[in-house]
Structure formats: C-alpha cells, structure tokens
Wavefront OBJ file of the C-alpha trace (Angstrom):
o trace
v 17.064 -25.703 99.657
v 16.135 -28.245 101.639
v 12.668 -26.914 102.613
v 9.922 -26.091 99.914
v 9.227 -22.553 99.248
v 6.749 -20.417 101.395
v 3.966 -18.815 99.638
v 2.209 -16.100 101.466
v -0.773 -14.093 100.156
v -1.612 -10.589 100.572
v -5.515 -9.742 100.225
v -5.400 -8.633 96.743
v -5.333 -11.871 94.731
v -5.797 -14.836 97.099
v -6.979 -16.966 94.617
v -4.046 -16.659 92.435
v -1.766 -17.409 95.135
v -3.651 -20.518 96.462
v -3.246 -21.916 92.673
v 0.322 -21.229 92.652
v 0.821 -22.800 95.957
v -0.986 -25.857 94.818
v 1.162 -26.204 91.645
v 4.262 -26.353 93.810
v 2.448 -28.896 96.261
v 2.507 -26.472 99.436
v 0.093 -24.712 101.414
v -0.446 -20.789 101.600
v 1.103 -19.799 104.733
v -0.573 -18.476 107.470
v -0.839 -14.706 107.828
v -3.515 -12.582 109.929
v -4.727 -9.313 108.778
v -6.332 -6.782 110.851
v -7.652 -3.494 109.540
v -8.759 -1.109 112.309
v -11.166 1.730 112.417
v -8.745 4.423 111.945
v -7.769 2.595 108.469
v -4.351 1.098 109.840
v -3.117 -2.371 108.908
v -1.642 -4.788 111.226
v -0.223 -7.918 109.619
v 0.847 -10.752 111.647
v 2.815 -13.774 110.238
v 1.649 -16.988 111.622
v 3.816 -19.019 109.658
v 7.143 -20.389 110.775
v 9.245 -18.835 108.052
v 12.844 -18.732 109.979
v 15.612 -18.716 107.508
v 12.952 -19.849 104.710
v 12.706 -18.758 101.164
v 9.517 -16.761 100.925
v 7.463 -15.568 98.071
v 4.903 -12.759 98.582
v 2.323 -12.814 95.904
v 0.305 -9.405 95.731
v -0.941 -7.670 92.627
v -2.138 -4.146 91.806
v -5.761 -3.687 91.630
v -8.431 -1.576 93.555
v -7.676 -0.361 96.114
v -4.571 0.023 94.642
v -2.701 2.214 97.373
v -4.279 0.076 100.275
v -2.442 -3.152 98.428
v 0.693 -1.431 98.063
v 0.644 -0.538 101.605
v -0.022 -3.725 102.805
v 2.546 -5.337 100.485
v 5.176 -3.118 102.596
v 3.899 -4.125 105.863
v 3.884 -7.527 105.134
v 7.321 -7.792 103.718
v 8.613 -5.931 106.830
v 6.710 -8.531 109.114
v 8.314 -11.336 107.201
v 11.681 -9.724 107.775
v 10.977 -9.268 111.296
v 10.106 -12.907 111.830
v 13.562 -14.158 110.324
v 12.805 -15.067 106.897
v 15.913 -15.940 105.035
v 14.970 -14.425 101.542
v 11.635 -12.359 100.660
v 10.840 -12.169 97.064
v 7.823 -9.980 95.896
v 5.687 -11.514 93.264
v 4.010 -8.961 91.671
v 2.036 -9.892 88.508
v 0.720 -6.464 88.001
v 3.369 -4.109 89.378
v 1.820 -1.036 91.085
v 1.958 2.386 89.331
v 3.513 0.710 86.261
v 2.839 3.450 83.973
v 4.254 6.142 86.192
v 7.537 5.453 84.923
v 8.953 8.653 83.491
v 8.699 12.341 84.143
v 6.795 13.526 81.571
v 6.337 16.985 82.863
v 7.971 19.058 85.603
v 7.179 18.405 89.229
v 5.932 14.885 89.070
v 6.626 11.682 90.901
v 8.391 8.849 88.749
v 6.205 6.655 91.133
v 7.060 3.524 89.681
v 10.574 4.153 90.920
v 9.580 5.343 94.343
v 7.525 1.687 94.361
v 10.935 -0.046 93.648
v 12.618 2.193 96.521
v 9.620 1.278 99.012
v 9.950 -2.329 98.339
v 13.765 -2.705 98.897
v 13.411 -0.479 101.931
v 10.686 -2.814 103.299
v 13.182 -5.614 103.010
v 12.116 -7.225 99.720
v 15.426 -8.897 98.429
v 14.114 -9.853 95.003
v 11.312 -9.078 92.625
v 9.486 -11.373 90.319
v 7.251 -9.382 87.828
v 5.383 -9.726 84.505
v 5.204 -7.961 81.634
v 6.306 -4.609 82.981
v 4.996 -1.567 80.809
v 8.326 -0.308 80.212
v 11.714 -1.787 80.295
v 13.424 0.839 82.258
v 11.223 -0.193 85.464
v 13.791 -2.817 85.584
v 16.388 -0.620 86.017
v 14.723 1.376 89.121
v 15.754 -1.928 91.486
v 18.796 -2.017 93.226
v 17.871 -5.716 93.798
v 17.503 -8.770 91.384
v 14.656 -8.864 89.353
v 13.291 -11.775 87.186
v 11.100 -10.219 84.650
v 8.904 -13.190 82.778
v 6.181 -12.878 80.046
v 2.840 -14.206 79.485
v 2.798 -13.990 75.817
v 3.162 -17.874 75.250
v 0.235 -18.290 77.414
v -1.979 -15.744 75.839
v -0.711 -16.917 72.370
v -2.175 -20.447 72.641
v -5.289 -19.352 74.131
v -5.725 -16.669 71.303
v -5.217 -18.957 68.526
v -7.010 -22.214 69.881
v -10.469 -21.042 68.167
v -9.278 -18.842 65.508
v -9.513 -20.284 61.915
v -8.105 -19.298 58.412
v -5.167 -16.985 57.802
v -4.037 -14.755 60.842
v -2.083 -11.654 61.368
v -0.713 -10.151 64.500
v -1.397 -6.609 64.796
v 0.661 -4.058 67.132
v -1.606 -0.988 68.233
v 1.207 1.314 67.447
v 4.995 1.781 66.554
v 5.801 1.515 70.445
v 4.184 -1.987 70.513
v 5.759 -3.293 67.531
v 8.625 -5.281 69.042
v 6.539 -7.069 71.396
v 3.768 -7.761 68.853
v 6.807 -9.054 66.741
v 7.540 -11.792 69.469
v 4.273 -12.623 69.742
v 4.013 -13.128 66.115
v 7.101 -14.965 65.941
v 5.782 -17.610 68.666
v 2.912 -18.070 66.468
v 4.792 -18.419 63.166
v 2.276 -15.679 61.383
v 2.593 -12.393 59.837
v 2.914 -8.964 61.557
v 1.146 -5.511 60.897
v 1.793 -2.061 62.669
v -0.799 0.599 63.070
v 0.442 4.009 62.090
v -0.811 6.441 64.563
v -0.759 10.087 64.018
v -1.802 13.534 66.037
v -4.209 15.855 64.316
v -4.049 19.458 65.133
v -3.467 20.585 68.665
v -5.100 17.500 69.897
v -2.884 15.363 71.955
v -4.728 12.014 71.228
v -3.174 10.148 68.566
v -5.666 8.703 66.113
v -5.053 5.391 64.159
v -4.666 6.342 60.428
v -3.634 3.389 58.599
v -1.639 0.108 58.927
v 1.715 -1.138 57.753
v 0.990 -4.679 56.558
v -1.985 -6.809 55.188
v -5.031 -7.367 57.046
v -7.629 -7.855 54.090
v -9.263 -11.165 54.699
v -7.371 -12.137 57.713
v -8.442 -12.871 61.225
v -6.744 -9.806 63.184
v -5.078 -10.545 66.514
v -4.032 -7.586 68.608
v -1.719 -7.674 71.115
v -1.102 -5.237 73.939
v 0.856 -5.403 77.454
v -2.552 -4.395 79.154
v -6.073 -2.983 78.483
v -7.173 -0.098 80.738
v -10.154 1.947 79.379
v -9.999 0.058 76.011
v -9.351 3.066 73.655
v -6.069 2.121 71.931
v -7.217 -1.926 71.456
v -10.941 -0.798 70.341
v -9.530 1.984 68.021
v -7.384 -0.487 66.538
v -10.159 -3.195 66.107
v -12.290 -0.742 64.173
v -9.406 0.200 62.091
v -8.437 -3.396 60.956
v -12.438 -4.009 60.207
v -12.557 -1.056 58.220
v -9.673 -2.131 56.227
v -11.338 -5.407 55.588
v -10.139 -7.926 58.224
v -12.416 -10.758 58.359
v -12.586 -10.571 62.203
v -10.441 -8.901 65.025
v -9.717 -10.499 68.431
v -7.522 -9.182 71.181
v -4.970 -10.287 73.882
v -3.685 -8.299 76.736
v -1.684 -9.661 79.716
v -3.381 -7.097 82.359
v -6.848 -6.708 82.184
v -7.425 -3.518 84.179
v -10.805 -2.799 82.255
v -11.097 0.757 84.064
v -14.214 3.153 83.497
v -16.479 1.901 80.796
v -14.063 -0.693 79.277
v -16.260 -3.668 79.520
v -19.470 -1.643 78.166
v -17.088 -0.339 75.210
v -16.095 -3.767 74.461
v -19.607 -4.993 74.326
v -20.404 -2.597 71.847
v -17.407 -3.068 69.823
v -16.578 -5.165 66.723
v -14.089 -7.148 68.878
v -14.892 -10.998 68.659
v -12.892 -11.876 71.894
v -10.721 -10.445 74.304
v -8.211 -12.844 76.089
v -6.815 -11.558 79.367
v -4.685 -13.077 82.275
v -5.695 -13.484 85.484
v -2.568 -11.189 86.932
v -5.744 -9.059 88.069
v -8.670 -10.352 89.725
v -12.008 -10.066 87.211
v -14.880 -9.145 89.351
v -18.342 -10.325 88.640
v -19.414 -6.801 87.317
v -16.986 -7.006 84.619
v -17.343 -10.739 83.231
v -18.585 -10.991 79.863
v -19.073 -13.910 77.426
v -16.498 -12.076 75.186
v -13.778 -11.682 77.676
v -11.702 -15.024 78.277
v -9.276 -15.318 81.088
v -6.196 -17.677 81.268
v -4.369 -18.325 83.968
v -0.713 -17.437 84.762
v -0.565 -19.653 88.039
v 1.437 -22.222 86.155
v 3.969 -19.798 84.766
v 4.608 -18.238 88.089
v 4.945 -21.406 90.104
v 7.584 -22.655 87.699
v 9.428 -19.219 87.972
v 9.022 -19.360 91.785
v 10.229 -23.171 91.685
v 13.185 -22.159 89.454
v 14.329 -19.243 91.844
v 14.069 -21.110 94.759
v 16.233 -23.812 93.419
v 19.001 -21.411 92.246
v 17.937 -22.434 88.154
v 17.625 -19.875 85.309
v 14.514 -18.456 84.344
v 15.516 -17.364 80.952
v 13.542 -19.246 79.061
v 10.324 -17.297 80.597
v 11.929 -13.814 80.634
v 10.440 -10.826 78.942
v 12.631 -9.731 76.131
v 11.405 -6.407 75.566
l 1 2 3 4 5 6 7 8 9 10 11 12 13 14 15 16 17 18 19 20 21 22 23 24 25 26 27 28 29 30 31 32 33 34 35 36 37 38 39 40 41 42 43 44 45 46 47 48 49 50 51 52 53 54 55 56 57 58 59 60 61 62 63 64 65 66 67 68 69 70 71 72 73 74 75 76 77 78 79 80 81 82 83 84 85 86 87 88 89 90 91 92 93 94 95 96 97 98 99 100 101 102 103 104 105 106 107 108 109 110 111 112 113 114 115 116 117 118 119 120 121 122 123 124 125 126 127 128 129 130 131 132 133 134 135 136 137 138 139 140 141 142 143 144 145 146 147 148 149 150 151 152 153 154 155 156 157 158 159 160 161 162 163 164 165 166 167 168 169 170 171 172 173 174 175 176 177 178 179 180 181 182 183 184 185 186 187 188 189 190 191 192 193 194 195 196 197 198 199 200 201 202 203 204 205 206 207 208 209 210 211 212 213 214 215 216 217 218 219 220 221 222 223 224 225 226 227 228 229 230 231 232 233 234 235 236 237 238 239 240 241 242 243 244 245 246 247 248 249 250 251 252 253 254 255 256 257 258 259 260 261 262 263 264 265 266 267 268 269 270 271 272 273 274 275 276 277 278 279 280 281 282 283 284 285 286 287 288 289 290 291 292 293 294 295 296 297 298 299 300 301 302 303 304 305 306 307 308 309 310 311 312 313 314 315
C-alpha cells in the first residue's frame, strides 16, 4: 500500500499504542472520546482514514467491559469514516478464559466477542498468546496469532546464572513450555498435579524432570491471582532448585497477586506490557518487557501483505 498504516488507540493502553506508532514512524491517529453522564460513549474519528489500512490497538484490562464496548464503537466509527481495512490489535483478548461451555447454561463469551468484533466491522484480528487455540477458530475473519515467547525468553535468561531448566506448570502447559525450552536450548520439566478427595483444586504433587541444583524458569501464558505459578515455585524449591523465576506474557495480577509474590520464594517475575501495570502493582521483583517492537513488526508485515509466520504462536 502506498500510504503508511494508521494506528488508532483505544483508551485502555495509549502508551503501548504510541510506542508501536513510534516504531512504525507514524503518529497515533486522532480520535475524540466523550463519556456522558449516562455512561454512554461517543467516539469521533478526527483522522482521515478513507481507504486507509487502520490498526486499532486496545487491550483487555479494567474496566474490561467498558474497554470492550469502546473497541466495538471505535471499529464501527472507523467503518463509517470509510476506512479501507480495520484490523483489531488485541494484545490481551477480552474474556479469553471463557473459551468453552464448562457447565450447562453458560456463554462461550470468547466466541461472542469474536462475533461482536466482526459485526462491528473488524476485518482482521492480531492477537498475542491466546489462552486456548480454539479461540482462533471462533473467527470468520483472518486471524494472526503471534507469540511473545522469544521476547520473554531473552529477558528471563539475561541475569540467570548456571544450569537452568524450564518448568511447565502442568501437562496442559507442557507444549508451550517445551517451545520456550527449545528457544533457550535448555531442558524441560513438567509438574504433575492431582486432585485430592472432592476438592476441585489440583495440587502440585511432583515433577517429571530434574530441577535439583538448577535455576528453574516457570512459564505460563498469563498470571492472574498467582496461584498456579506460586504453587509451582514452592514445589520446585522444595525439590532442591537453586532458585526460581517466572515469566508470563500477560500480567493480569488480579486480587492479592502482588502481595503473594512479595511473600513468595520467587526471585523475579517477567511480564510483558500487553496489559498496563498500574503504579500500585509495581514491585522490584516484577520486570516488564515491551512487546511494542514485536507488534509493530507484525503490523508492518500485515500492512505490506508479508508473512508473519516467524512471529506466529504454534500452540
């Protein structure tokens, strides 16, 4: 395309959008948001987007529902303004964990979000490290699903000495952790979880692989309350690991997660800026690496019609 891509930011993560735009050598497109006393949102696109290739950068973070509704209105407004193509860039996908009907009478909300985006006028999706591969199949529009594993890997091993081992938090994460281990060229260990009695909570029991004397690197796609990662950290330390660190693409850090991290044996947690980290959640043990370069690379390639296969998640 003769014109450069147009980057439009929602209100959830303007810093990330601005950094992506800077990498691409463009300014963030002008949009005016009005929130009325009745909580309705008005979006006015002030940038000339007629026949242009537009990328809407919006992530899922509190207030989640407000951000989602804003995304839909913004995409619809861009379509009304004559945009040539609208790609929704959602680093952290809304309702990503509502990906299946785990009991009768519940919504598969991740699929509903896919339908809403397409109905609003999104013609393409750029997403990062979706929690489940089936979400890709919820869409009737093209989806580029990329991964931040290489970004996390470089940051995680930078200051970790000696022999290392990647640890998957359970069997379900073994494939992704295995890719991570392959990227780093180090061994993989997998935690075996079991349910005790009638309790639905699976408890880490043992580990398949050797962690004794090694520096354990726990990987997961996201960290919410911290339960899964912190339980895994305590187990590997009990089994003789020299130290334990963790990496998660999406730092949700809900509830008492930061407080629990401070009280844990975790030496460091590395997350990306797919979600903004509020000041109240900052801690010396939490390191943030940027995915702006990765997303700008993907956006540039999509805009030019090039492949993003080397960035793709292979879940």
